[in-house]
C-alpha positions in Angstrom: 52.4 90.1 97.8 54.0 86.9 99.2 56.6 87.7 101.9 59.5 86.4 99.8 58.3 87.9 96.5 59.9 91.2 95.4 59.6 93.5 92.5 63.4 93.7 92.3 66.1 91.5 93.7 69.6 93.1 93.6 72.5 90.6 93.9 75.5 92.4 95.3 76.0 94.9 98.1 78.6 97.3 96.7 78.3 100.8 95.4 76.3 99.6 92.4 74.0 97.4 94.3 73.0 100.0 96.9 72.9 102.8 94.3 70.3 100.7 92.4 68.5 100.0 95.7 68.4 103.7 96.6 66.7 104.5 93.3 64.4 101.5 93.4 63.3 102.5 96.9 62.5 106.0 95.8 60.4 104.5 93.0 58.4 102.4 95.5 59.6 99.0 94.3 59.6 96.2 96.9 63.4 95.7 96.8 65.7 93.1 98.3 69.5 93.5 98.3 71.5 90.2 98.8 74.7 91.8 99.9 77.1 88.9 100.4 79.2 88.5 103.5 80.8 91.9 103.5 78.7 94.9 102.5 80.4 97.6 100.5 82.1 95.7 97.7 85.7 95.9 96.6 85.8 99.7 96.9 86.2 99.3 100.7 89.8 98.3 99.9 90.5 101.6 98.1 92.4 104.1 100.1 91.2 107.4 98.6 88.5 108.1 96.1 88.9 111.5 94.3 86.5 111.3 91.4 83.1 111.2 93.1 81.2 114.4 92.3 80.7 116.7 95.2 83.3 115.0 97.4 86.9 116.0 96.9 88.5 113.1 98.9 87.0 110.2 100.7 88.1 106.7 101.6 86.5 103.9 99.7 85.0 102.5 102.9 83.4 105.7 103.9 82.0 106.3 100.5 80.4 102.8 100.5 79.0 103.4 104.0 77.4 106.7 102.9 75.8 105.1 99.8 74.5 102.2 102.0 73.1 104.5 104.6 71.4 106.6 101.9 69.8 103.6 100.4 68.5 102.4 103.7 66.6 105.7 104.1 64.1 104.0 101.9 62.0 100.9 102.5 64.4 98.3 101.1 65.4 95.0 102.7 68.8 93.5 103.0 70.1 90.0 103.6 73.6 88.6 103.8 74.9 85.4 102.4 76.0 84.2 98.9 73.7 83.6 96.0 74.3 80.1 94.6 71.8 80.0 91.8 69.1 82.0 89.9 66.6 80.2 87.8 63.6 81.2 85.7 60.2 80.8 87.2 58.7 80.5 90.7 55.4 80.2 92.4 54.6 83.9 91.9 57.7 85.6 90.6 59.6 85.4 87.3 62.8 84.4 88.9 63.9 82.3 91.9 67.1 83.4 93.7 68.6 80.7 95.9 71.1 81.4 98.7 72.8 79.1 101.1 69.9 79.0 103.5 66.8 80.6 101.8 65.2 81.4 98.5 63.4 84.5 97.2 61.3 85.3 94.1 61.6 88.4 92.0 59.9 90.0 89.1 63.2 91.6 88.0 66.9 91.0 88.8 70.0 93.2 88.9 73.4 91.6 88.9 75.7 93.9 90.8 78.2 91.1 91.6 81.4 93.0 90.9 84.7 91.4 90.2 87.7 89.9 91.9 91.4 90.5 91.5 93.1 88.6 88.7 95.7 86.2 90.2 99.2 86.5 88.9 100.2 83.4 86.8 103.9 83.5 87.7 105.5 80.4 89.0 105.4 80.3 92.8 102.9 83.1 93.1 100.0 80.9 94.3 102.2 79.2 96.9 103.3 82.5 98.4 99.9 84.2 98.4 99.5 86.0 101.7 103.1 85.2 102.4 104.5 88.1 100.5 102.2 88.0 97.4 99.2 90.3 98.1 96.2 91.8 96.3 95.2 94.6 98.6 97.6 97.4 99.5 95.2 99.0 102.0 94.8 95.7 103.8 98.4 94.5 103.9 100.6 97.5 103.1 101.2 98.5 106.8 102.8 95.0 107.4 105.8 96.1 105.2 106.6 99.4 106.9 110.3 100.3 106.1 110.6 97.4 103.7 111.4 97.2 100.0 108.4 96.0 97.9 107.0 95.7 94.4 103.8 96.5 92.7 103.0 94.4 89.6 100.8 96.1 87.0 100.7 99.0 84.5 97.3 100.6 84.9 95.6 103.2 87.2 95.0 100.7 90.0 98.7 99.7 90.1 99.7 103.4 90.1 97.4 104.1 93.1 98.6 101.0 94.9 102.2 102.2 94.5 101.3 105.7 95.7 99.6 104.3 98.8 102.4 101.8 99.5 105.0 104.5 99.3 103.6 105.8 102.7 104.9 102.6 104.3 107.7 101.1 102.3 111.3 102.3 102.0 111.2 101.7 98.2 108.5 100.7 95.8 109.3 99.1 92.5 106.4 99.5 90.0 106.8 96.7 87.5 105.1 97.5 84.2 104.8 94.9 81.5 104.2 97.4 78.7 106.4 100.2 77.5 104.6 102.9 79.5 102.4 103.4 82.6 98.8 103.6 81.6 97.4 105.4 84.6 95.3 108.6 84.7 97.6 111.6 84.1 97.1 112.9 87.7 98.2 109.5 89.1 101.1 109.1 86.6 102.5 112.5 87.7 102.2 111.4 91.4 104.1 108.2 90.6 106.9 109.9 88.8 107.1 112.8 91.3 107.4 110.3 94.2 111.1 109.7 95.0 110.3 106.4 96.7 108.8 104.9 93.6 111.0 103.4 90.8 109.1 102.6 87.6 110.4 99.6 85.5 108.8 99.3 82.1 109.0 96.4 79.6 109.4 93.8 82.3 107.3 90.8 83.2 107.4 88.7 86.4 108.3 85.1 85.5 108.7 83.7 89.0 108.1 84.4 92.7 110.9 82.9 94.8 110.9 82.0 98.5 110.3 79.0 100.8 108.2 80.2 103.7 107.8 83.8 102.4 108.5 85.9 99.3 112.2 86.7 98.9 112.6 87.8 95.3 111.0 88.1 91.9 112.5 86.9 88.7 112.0 89.5 85.9 112.2 89.0 82.2 112.5 91.7 79.5 111.1 91.4 76.0 114.6 90.9 74.7 115.0 87.9 76.9 117.2 89.4 79.7 116.6 88.0 83.1 117.2 89.7 86.5 116.3 89.0 90.1 114.8 91.7 92.2 115.0 91.2 96.0 111.8 92.4 97.7 109.8 91.6 100.9 106.4 91.8 99.2 104.7 92.1 95.9 101.3 93.6 95.4 99.5 92.5 92.3 97.2 94.8 90.3 96.8 93.2 86.8 93.1 93.5 86.3 89.9 92.0 87.5 87.7 88.9 86.7 84.0 89.5 86.7 81.8 87.4 89.1 79.4 86.3 86.4 79.0 82.6 87.0 75.5 82.8 88.5 74.3 85.0 85.7 75.8 82.6 83.1 73.9 79.7 84.7 70.7 81.6 84.2 71.5 82.0 80.5 72.7 85.6 80.5 75.1 86.4 77.6 78.7 87.3 78.5 81.6 88.2 76.2 85.0 86.4 75.9 86.1 88.1 79.1 83.1 86.7 81.0 81.6 90.2 81.4 77.8 90.5 81.3 76.7 92.2 78.0 74.3 95.0 78.7 72.5 97.6 76.5 71.9 101.3 77.1 69.1 100.3 79.6 71.6 98.2 81.5 69.5 95.2 80.5 70.9 91.8 79.5 69.6 89.5 76.8 66.9 88.2 79.2 64.0 90.7 79.7 63.8 91.8 83.3 67.4 90.9 84.1 69.8 93.8 84.4 73.4 94.3 85.4 75.7 97.2 86.5 79.3 97.9 87.5 82.5 95.8 87.2 80.6 92.7 86.2 79.5 94.3 82.9 81.1 94.8 79.5 81.1 98.6 79.9 84.6 100.1 79.3 85.0 102.3 82.4 85.3 100.4 85.7 84.7 103.3 88.1 82.4 103.7 91.1 80.7 106.7 89.6 80.0 105.1 86.2 78.8 101.9 87.9 76.4 104.0 90.0 75.0 105.5 86.9 74.5 102.1 85.3 72.8 101.0 88.6 70.3 103.9 88.5 69.6 103.2 84.9 69.0 99.5 85.7 66.7 100.4 88.6 64.6 102.8 86.5 64.1 100.3 83.7 63.3 97.5 86.2 60.6 99.9 87.5 59.3 100.5 84.0 59.4 96.7 83.3 57.4 95.9 86.4 54.8 98.7 86.1 54.2 98.3 82.4 50.7 97.2 81.5 51.9 94.3 79.4 54.3 92.8 82.0 55.3 89.3 81.0 57.9 87.0 82.5 60.8 86.1 80.2 59.5 82.4 80.0 56.2 83.7 78.7 54.1 83.2 81.8 52.1 86.2 82.8 52.3 87.2 86.5 50.0 89.4 88.5 
């Protein structure tokens, strides 16, 4: 087999990417993980993970490192750098994956590219990003020890951010656009039991004010009332945007939210192209469910490569 030809190329180096790599390595596939600049994925910004079977409590970073170390027990290869394009065909492979300084060919592909934080659309939020407007409580929370801060969002991620930030801040205002907090029951209870967290429902953030740093947030209620909340920082947790651009350029089908559409085999509309984790249209965006999708993708990639009638999606048979 050509040095740069692989049975499976996995794009993404988070929990999903390395879970797929671990299983592919066990199955004996020649596997390459293109892990980006920072291995581990977005879970490394998670303070505590409590829903990984067999481990009661673990930091997101430690969990990611354990999964990576496990995968590297098998004969897989890893490279850093970003993937700029994937195209059909190649000298020997079905797909050519192009990075900033190299190219690789694969018989199958798994997109494990994850997602990024959705930016807040409020006036002034972009200007004040990293000057009071933040998207990672674990990264930037300690900067605001003893200060009054806000968390913007109404889901489980926002609840967990508020809980973490309460360890540092003097007061945390959890700003929920809807009429109720939509977190997991265990995290909702932790929020409401925490005397340092105040939950404000039915409010939206219309503006972030401040010249050199965030000074206040302008809040609006559904009835049109406006108030100004003085805070030193605001941490945004209003959802994620899938990193599916490269997959789309290949011709992979996505839904209106730009999530890659997969079937029960974690396969896309293109034979031999699979996806897993936050980039997909699956409902639950959890590390454990993403790992399951990853293993499913790796198994079916193996089946695809080893089947007796293996054909590339553009119709050209490859040895």
